[in-house]
N, C-alpha and C positions, 0 to 999 in steps of 0.2 A: 501464562507468561506475560511479563511486562514489556513495555516498549524498550526499555534499555537492553533487555535480552534480545529483542528482535533486532535492534540496531546493531548490537555486537555480532549477531549471526546473520546479517543481511545477505551475505552471499548464499547461504543456504536457504534462507526464507524467500529469495527471489522466485524460486520455482513455484513455491506455494502461492505467492502473489500472482504470478503469471497465470496459474491454474484458475484462480478465483476471478481475475480481471484480465481475460485474454486479449483485450484491445490494447493493453499496455505493451509497448515494444520493450525489447532487451535494452536499447539505449535509454529509454525513459526510466526503466527500472535502475539502470546504473546511475542515471542522473539523480534519482531519488536517494540512493545510497543510505537508506535507513532513517531518513528524515520523515517523520510522521505528517508534518504539515505539507511537504512537498508531495507525499503520496495522496493526501486528501485533496490537494489542489489539482493533481493529475486526474483524479476520479471525477472531480467536478467538471473539468474541461472536457475529458473524453466521453463521459457518460451523461453529461447535463444534470448532475445531482446537485442538490443544495448542499451548503456547508454542513447542516445537521445530518443529511442522508449520508454524505461521505464519512463523517466521523462515526456514525453508527456502524456503517459497514466495516471500517477499519477495526472498530471495537470488537465486532462479531468475529471477524477473521483472526483478530489477535488472541481471542478467548477459545478458538476452535481447536 
């Protein structure tokens, strides 16, 4: 699945993102609204990940 597909189906994908990154709140997921950079930024802030780690995690999630 590519990011355009995820962005278009964000309402359905939020549950999967919440399952993977449980510390993200529903409000934060609504705020992200399918924006990859926003998701990576939230992961960096919430989990203390580097930009590269956040990008890799999003890639893994996207391809699972």
